[in-house]
C-alpha positions in Angstrom: 79.1 128.1 118.7 77.8 125.6 121.2 75.5 128.1 122.9 74.1 129.3 119.5 73.5 125.6 118.7 71.3 125.3 121.8 69.5 128.4 120.7 69.0 126.9 117.2 67.4 123.9 119.0 65.0 126.3 120.8 66.7 126.6 124.2 68.4 129.7 125.7 72.0 129.1 126.7 74.8 131.2 128.1 78.4 131.0 126.9 80.5 131.0 130.0 83.9 132.8 130.3 85.7 129.4 130.8 84.4 128.1 127.5 81.5 126.1 129.0 77.9 126.5 128.1 75.0 126.8 130.6 71.6 126.0 129.2 68.7 127.9 130.8 66.5 126.0 133.3 63.6 124.3 131.7 60.4 122.8 133.1 60.7 119.1 133.8 58.5 118.2 130.8 61.2 119.7 128.5 64.1 117.7 130.0 64.0 115.1 127.2 64.0 117.8 124.5 66.9 119.6 126.2 68.8 116.3 126.4 68.2 115.8 122.7 69.4 119.3 121.9 72.6 118.7 123.9 73.1 115.4 122.0 72.6 117.2 118.7 75.0 120.0 119.6 77.6 117.6 121.0 77.5 115.7 117.7 77.7 119.0 115.7 80.6 120.3 117.9 82.4 117.3 119.3 85.2 117.7 121.9 88.6 117.4 120.1 90.2 114.0 120.4 93.2 115.3 122.3 90.9 116.4 125.2 89.2 113.0 125.3 92.3 111.0 125.9 93.7 110.2 129.3 96.8 112.4 130.0 100.2 110.8 129.4 102.7 110.3 132.3 104.7 113.2 130.8 101.6 115.5 130.8 100.9 114.5 134.4 104.5 115.2 135.4 104.2 118.7 133.8 100.8 119.2 135.5 102.3 118.2 138.9 105.2 120.7 138.5 102.7 123.4 137.5 100.4 122.6 140.5 103.2 122.6 143.0 104.9 125.7 141.6 103.3 128.3 139.4 99.7 127.5 140.2 100.2 127.3 143.9 102.2 130.6 143.9 99.4 132.3 141.9 96.6 131.1 144.2 98.7 132.1 147.3 99.1 135.6 145.8 95.3 135.8 145.4 94.9 135.0 149.1 94.2 131.3 149.1 95.8 129.2 151.8 97.6 126.8 149.6 100.5 124.7 151.1 102.4 123.0 148.3 104.3 120.9 150.9 100.9 119.1 151.5 101.1 117.8 147.9 101.4 114.1 147.5 104.5 112.6 145.9 104.6 112.7 142.1 104.0 108.9 142.0 100.9 109.3 144.1 99.7 112.2 142.1 100.0 110.2 138.9 98.3 107.2 140.5 95.3 109.2 141.8 94.9 111.8 139.1 91.3 112.0 137.9 89.9 110.0 140.9 87.6 111.3 143.6 89.7 113.2 146.2 92.8 113.5 144.0 95.0 116.4 145.1 94.7 119.8 143.4 95.5 123.2 144.7 92.1 124.3 143.2 90.4 122.2 145.9 90.9 125.1 148.3 89.3 127.5 145.8 86.3 125.2 145.6 86.1 125.0 149.4 86.1 128.8 149.7 82.7 128.7 147.9 83.5 131.5 145.4 80.8 133.4 143.5 80.7 132.7 139.8 82.5 136.0 139.1 85.2 135.2 141.7 85.7 131.7 140.2 86.1 133.1 136.6 88.5 135.8 137.9 90.6 133.2 139.7 90.5 130.9 136.7 91.6 133.7 134.4 94.5 134.8 136.6 95.5 131.2 137.6 94.5 128.7 134.9 93.9 125.2 136.2 96.4 123.8 133.7 99.4 125.3 131.9 98.7 126.6 128.4 99.1 123.9 125.7 99.3 121.0 128.1 96.5 119.1 126.4 97.3 120.4 123.0 95.1 123.6 123.2 
């Protein structure tokens, strides 16, 4: 939907496997038009309210348990050197969530500099959050 909206606005765009959209590179003189297209498409297909709200403490507790358990185990099985014992306490995790440098087992995936295909394969096998956590 979002990618086709960009195309309706005159810009090529690729729908990504993770649900994102990547508009094609444009010459600098088209930056403003691309920004307007993004604005129009965001207005036409807004992000659902549940995804725009900060997570509740219960959601963060669930996410912490997922990060230190199932997600870490999945990433370890895929060859990433995750050490769940290096996770901060639950209280620190909650306090720092969403801030620069906040702990996530996915940091090691990012540091490994995966190709786009490797990233999507890892994301599919080991989702960054448990299904339904944010209402999806």
